[in-house]
C-alpha positions as CSV (number, residue, x, y, z in Angstrom):
1,M,100.2,93.7,49.8
2,I,102.4,93.7,52.9
3,L,105.4,96.0,52.8
4,P,108.8,94.8,54.1
5,A,108.6,97.3,57.0
6,D,105.2,96.1,58.0
7,A,106.3,92.5,57.8
8,A,109.3,93.3,60.1
9,L,107.0,95.0,62.6
10,L,104.6,92.0,62.6
11,A,107.5,89.7,63.2
12,T,108.5,91.6,66.3
13,L,105.0,91.7,67.8
14,P,105.2,88.3,69.6
15,A,108.5,89.2,71.3
16,L,107.1,92.6,72.3
17,A,103.9,91.0,73.7
18,F,106.0,88.6,75.7
19,Q,108.2,91.3,77.1
20,A,105.1,93.4,78.0
21,V,103.4,90.5,79.8
22,L,106.7,89.6,81.6
23,I,107.0,93.2,82.9
24,L,103.3,93.3,83.8
25,C,103.6,90.2,85.9
26,R,106.1,91.8,88.2
27,L,104.8,95.4,88.2
28,G,101.2,94.4,88.4
29,A,101.7,92.1,91.3
30,A,103.6,94.7,93.2
31,V,101.2,97.6,92.4
32,M,98.4,95.6,94.0
33,L,100.2,95.6,97.3
34,L,102.3,98.8,97.4
35,P,101.2,101.3,100.1
36,G,99.4,104.4,98.9
37,I,98.7,103.2,95.3
38,G,97.8,99.6,96.2
39,E,95.3,100.2,99.0
40,A,92.2,98.1,99.2
41,E,90.1,101.3,99.0
42,V,91.5,102.0,95.6
43,P,89.5,100.3,92.9
44,A,91.2,97.3,91.3
45,T,90.6,98.8,87.8
46,L,92.6,101.9,88.7
47,R,95.5,99.8,90.0
48,A,95.4,97.7,86.9
49,A,95.4,100.8,84.7
50,L,98.4,102.2,86.6
51,A,100.2,98.9,86.1
52,V,99.5,98.9,82.4
53,G,100.7,102.6,82.2
54,L,103.9,101.6,83.9
55,V,104.5,98.8,81.5
56,L,104.1,101.1,78.5
57,A,106.5,103.6,80.0
58,L,109.1,101.1,81.0
59,L,109.0,98.6,78.1
60,P,111.5,100.5,75.9
61,I,113.9,100.8,78.9
62,L,113.7,97.3,80.2
63,A,113.3,95.4,77.0
64,P,117.0,95.0,76.2
65,S,117.6,93.3,79.6
66,L,114.7,90.8,79.3
67,P,115.2,87.2,78.3
68,T,113.9,85.7,75.1
69,M,110.6,83.9,75.1
70,P,110.9,80.2,76.0
71,L,109.9,77.7,73.3
72,E,108.1,75.4,75.8
73,V,104.8,76.3,77.5
74,S,106.0,75.0,80.8
75,G,109.1,77.2,80.7
76,L,106.9,80.2,79.8
77,G,104.5,79.5,82.7
78,L,107.3,79.1,85.2
79,M,108.9,82.3,84.1
80,L,105.7,84.3,84.4
81,L,104.9,82.7,87.8
82,T,108.4,83.6,89.0
83,E,107.9,87.3,88.0
84,I,104.6,87.4,89.8
85,L,106.2,86.0,93.0
86,V,109.0,88.6,92.8
87,G,106.4,91.4,92.4
88,L,104.4,90.1,95.3
89,W,107.5,89.9,97.4
90,I,108.6,93.5,96.8
91,G,105.0,94.7,97.4
92,L,104.7,92.7,100.6
93,L,107.9,94.1,102.0
94,A,106.7,97.7,101.4
95,R,103.2,96.8,102.8
96,F,104.7,95.3,106.0
97,L,106.5,98.6,106.7
98,A,103.5,100.7,106.0
99,L,101.5,98.9,108.6
100,A,103.6,100.5,111.4
101,L,101.4,103.5,111.9
102,A,98.2,101.5,112.0
103,Q,99.8,99.1,114.5
104,A,100.8,102.0,116.6
105,G,97.2,103.3,116.5
106,Q,95.9,99.9,117.6
107,V,98.3,99.9,120.6
108,V,97.5,103.5,121.5
109,A,93.7,102.8,121.3
110,L,94.1,99.8,123.7
111,L,96.2,101.8,126.1
112,I,93.9,104.9,126.4
113,G,90.8,102.8,126.8
114,L,89.3,102.6,123.3
115,A,89.4,98.8,123.1
116,S,85.6,98.6,122.8
117,P,84.8,100.9,119.8
118,L,85.9,98.6,117.0
119,Q,85.9,99.5,113.3
120,G,86.4,96.8,110.7
121,D,89.6,97.2,108.6
122,M,90.3,95.2,105.4
123,V,94.0,94.9,106.4
124,L,94.0,94.7,110.1
125,G,90.7,92.7,110.3
126,A,87.4,93.1,112.1
127,S,89.1,93.6,115.5
128,A,90.8,96.9,114.5
129,T,89.9,100.0,116.6
130,A,88.6,103.2,115.1
131,L,92.0,104.9,115.9
132,A,93.9,102.2,114.0
133,R,91.5,102.6,111.1
134,M,92.1,106.3,111.1
135,F,95.9,105.8,111.1
136,S,95.6,103.2,108.3
137,L,93.8,105.8,106.1
138,A,96.3,108.4,107.1
139,T,99.2,106.2,106.1
140,A,97.9,106.0,102.5
141,A,97.2,109.8,102.4
142,L,100.6,110.7,103.8
143,I,102.5,108.4,101.4
144,L,100.7,109.9,98.4
145,A,101.0,113.5,99.7
146,T,104.7,113.3,100.7
147,G,105.9,111.5,97.6
148,L,107.1,108.4,99.5
149,Y,105.4,106.2,97.0
150,E,108.2,107.1,94.5
151,I,110.8,105.1,96.5
152,P,109.1,101.7,96.2
153,L,108.3,102.3,92.6
154,R,111.9,103.2,91.8
155,A,113.1,100.1,93.8
156,L,110.6,98.0,91.7
157,V,112.2,99.3,88.5
158,E,115.7,98.9,89.7
159,S,115.0,95.4,91.0
160,Y,115.6,94.1,87.5
161,A,119.3,94.8,88.0
162,V,119.3,92.9,91.3
163,L,116.9,90.1,90.3
164,P,116.9,89.8,86.5
165,A,113.8,88.6,84.9
166,G,113.6,84.8,84.5
167,Q,116.3,83.9,87.0
168,G,114.1,83.0,89.9
169,L,113.7,84.2,93.5
170,P,116.0,83.0,96.3
171,L,113.4,81.7,98.7
172,G,115.7,81.6,101.7
173,G,116.9,85.2,101.3
174,A,113.3,86.3,100.5
175,A,111.9,84.8,103.7
176,E,114.7,86.3,105.7
177,T,114.0,89.8,104.2
178,I,110.3,89.5,104.9
179,A,111.0,88.6,108.6
180,R,113.4,91.5,108.9
181,M,111.0,94.0,107.4
182,A,108.2,92.7,109.7
183,A,110.5,93.2,112.7
184,D,111.4,96.7,111.5
185,S,107.7,97.5,111.1
186,L,106.9,96.3,114.7
187,S,109.9,98.2,116.0
188,L,108.7,101.4,114.4
189,A,105.2,100.9,115.7
190,M,106.4,100.4,119.3
191,Q,108.6,103.5,119.0
192,L,105.6,105.5,118.0
193,A,103.5,104.1,120.8
194,A,106.2,104.2,123.5
195,P,105.0,107.5,125.2
196,F,101.6,106.0,125.6
197,V,103.0,102.8,127.0
198,L,104.9,104.8,129.6
199,A,101.9,107.0,130.4
200,A,99.7,104.0,130.8
201,I,102.1,102.4,133.2
202,F,102.1,105.5,135.5
203,V,98.3,106.1,135.2
204,N,97.4,102.5,136.0
205,A,99.8,102.4,138.8
206,G,98.2,105.6,140.2
207,I,94.7,104.1,139.8
208,G,95.8,101.0,141.6
209,L,97.3,102.9,144.4
210,V,94.1,105.1,144.9
211,A,92.0,101.9,144.8
212,R,94.1,100.4,147.6
213,L,93.8,103.7,149.7
214,A,90.1,104.1,149.1
215,P,88.6,100.6,148.3
216,Q,85.0,101.9,148.8
217,A,85.4,104.4,145.9
218,Q,84.6,103.4,142.4
219,V,88.0,104.4,141.1
220,F,88.0,102.6,137.8
221,V,84.6,103.9,136.8
222,V,85.7,107.5,137.5
223,A,89.1,107.0,135.9
224,A,87.9,105.5,132.6
225,P,86.7,108.8,131.0
226,V,89.7,110.7,132.5
227,Q,92.0,108.1,130.9
228,I,90.3,108.5,127.5
229,L,90.4,112.3,127.6
230,G,94.0,112.4,128.8
231,G,94.9,109.9,126.1
232,F,93.4,112.1,123.4
233,L,95.1,115.2,124.7
234,L,98.5,113.4,124.8
235,L,97.8,112.2,121.2
236,M,97.1,115.7,120.1
237,L,100.4,116.9,121.6
238,L,102.5,114.1,120.2
239,L,100.9,113.5,116.8
240,P,103.2,115.9,114.9
241,S,106.3,114.2,116.4
242,M,104.9,110.8,115.7
243,L,104.2,111.5,112.1
244,A,107.7,113.0,111.7
245,L,109.3,109.9,113.2
246,W,107.0,107.7,111.1
247,G,108.0,109.6,107.9
248,Q,111.7,109.1,108.7
249,G,111.3,105.4,109.4
250,M,109.3,104.9,106.2
251,A,111.9,106.6,104.1
252,Q,114.7,104.6,105.7
253,G,112.8,101.4,105.4
254,F,111.8,101.9,101.7
255,L,115.5,102.6,100.9
256,R,116.2,99.0,102.1
257,L,113.9,97.5,99.5
258,P,115.6,95.3,96.9
259,G,116.8,97.6,94.1
260,S,116.8,100.8,96.2
């Protein structure tokens, strides 16, 4: 015999399941891309478990603001697809900004003469240098160690106030935001690599001048190891300042995410 309380609970299960799946679509899609917790090196099962844990924690908070379940299957599918797109959009914005340090490492490696030693990277591709790969791994470690991952997660939760569930994604504004975040990421990467760009200009100008004064000398053969060694010494001196500038840029960029 089913008690009235049990019958009432069973009657609410479909609505709770719909709300949980609706939240999972946005949170799960974003978690797969967010820097730190959404790295390709992190197993997909762990990312999925994190998304489910977030849904269980946030369901009581977000449930009152969620829409009711559509009666038609087409409306339900469209709503779920929209939430997935919103989650991917927010995760992609954070991911673009997190690429700044790896991009700076790629530029620095090319400037100090490390263009040949290549190390495949699942994000930057097979043409990534070993230095860019190291900076890419450092990005994930620093985001987790410094607590920067909390800002995109908070923005993801607060995004329900800016983009309520089921109301769609403004494609024009979304594309403009992606372009702006990609430009900010490239700008931060060039700021990080600026000292090496300046040093490379002076070093190559000096090498060219010596080659003109002593054309019989193998200047470029001698200068290559000196350029690499000097580049590593400069990197050791500037790395703390680079990481501090990167941390400030990441915090400011994450605060511009929708919902922050």
